[in-house]
PAROTI-11872 format. One record per atom (N, C-alpha, C): y, x, z. Coordinates in pm, whole numbers, plus 50000, padded with zeros to 5 digits. Example, Ala and Ser with C-alpha at 12.3 -4.5 7.8 and 13.67 -1.06 7.14 Angstrom:
<sites>
494315131950780
495505123050780
496705132050780
497755128550708
498945136750714
500035129050787
</sites>
This chain:
<sites>
168189666659189
166999661059144
165969671859173
164619669659177
163649678059232
162879682159102
162729695159094
162239702758970
160929708259008
159719704858931
158499712658949
158669724658890
158189739158933
158259748658854
156879751558847
156499756158709
155349763958696
154879776158797
153789777958798
153349788558923
153699803258831
153499805658700
154089817958663
155639819758675
156439812358707
157469812858735
158139813858881
157009810158984
157089813759117
158249824559170
157689834659068
158609847659126
159939846359135
160469836159067
162019836559081
162269827459213
161359815359205
162019806559296
161199806559422
159939813659439
158999815459569
158339803959587
158289792159556
158059780559563
157769769159457
156879760359446
156569750759334
157789741259316
158719734759430
159759723459407
161119731659458
161949729859333
163379733259391
164279720559347
165449721859400
166349712759352
167499719059262
168059709359203
168989713759122
169899700959054
170869701858992
171939690658957
172329694258807
172849680358781
173549685158629
173429670858556
174159666358456
174239656058389
173319655658296
172659665058251
171449664558134
170479677358191
169669679258083
168429690058093
169359702558106
170219703157998
170859719558010
171429723958127
172459711758172
173059717058304
172089719458401
170989711958431
169969714658521
169589728658522
169149731658384
168559747158393
169679757258425
170739752858370
171979760558400
172159762958540
172009751258628
172239751558781
170999759258816
169689758158795
168709765558822
169059780358784
169629785858673
169649797958659
170669803658763
171709794758794
172979801358907
171849803059031
170959794259070
170189796659218
169189808759198
168609808359057
167229821659063
167859824558909
168519836558921
168899842658808
167929847058722
167899843658584
167039849458496
165859837858451
165739829658528
164699816258512
165069811958383
166419806058375
166369798958231
166079806558120
166379819758074
165919826357975
164469824957937
163629821158058
162079821058053
161769809557973
162619798957965
162369783357921
163259782557809
164289791757793
164909785157678
165389798557588
165349798557481
166009810457359
166909813157371
167069824357270
168789828357235
169719817757162
168889809157095
169549800357004
169709785957108
169259785257213
169449775157291
168489764257277
167039764957256
166169758857217
165089762257354
164229752757353
163389749757432
162249759057381
161719769557487
160829777057388
159329771657382
158629779457282
157629769857204
156399767557321
156269774857427
155399774457514
155679768357648
156619762657673
157129755257762
157479739957717
156869730657812
157209715957810
158019712557914
158809704457899
159889696057987
159219681457980
159439675058099
159169661858114
159959655458212
160499642958157
161529637758262
161129624858243
160799614058341
160569603658349
159019600358273
158209608858278
156939609558209
157199609058080
158239616157995
158339616857873
158799630457849
158249635657713
158979649857697
159969650657636
160809661157701
162219663557663
162179673657556
162889670557415
163039678857349
164359683857307
165289680357367
166519682357352
167529686357475
168049697357504
168629701457634
169889689557650
170249682257580
171189674257605
170839658057647
169619658657680
168989646757760
169569642257875
170379631957880
170759630458004
169709627158156
170169629058276
169099629558346
169859624058503
169369618458570
170129615658719
169619623658825
170509622958908
169979629859055
168799626259108
168339614759102
167259610559166
165959610559118
166219618758999
164769618558903
164029633158939
162989634258873
162179645758873
161899652958713
162129665158716
162019672058579
160849677458604
159829680258530
158649688258530
158439696158436
158349710458460
158509719858379
156979726058388
156429726958253
155139731258243
154909740958122
154419750158173
154049763258074
152649762258018
152349764557881
151159763557818
150739779957839
149279779857844
148609788857869
148039794657733
147879807757692
147559813957581
146729826157615
146209830957473
145299842457509
144209837857481
143029848057471
141959848657394
140839849857501
</sites>
């Protein structure tokens, strides 16, 4: 599946679009971490929850659970919220 990486995480991937596979969102993020070590921790916390400032979208719907099933022909969009003052 194609995955859009936010610009703040391009230091891991070196590009905005990457490929990864898995039966669900959690497996896709694990595959990403296998290819680009450390990237998953920037999106998922120690309890296995999606971090507050990260939004994941699959088929134009926000993903709230890492067990959400996905297909290899889809796209996962990773969006990172901006913060500051």
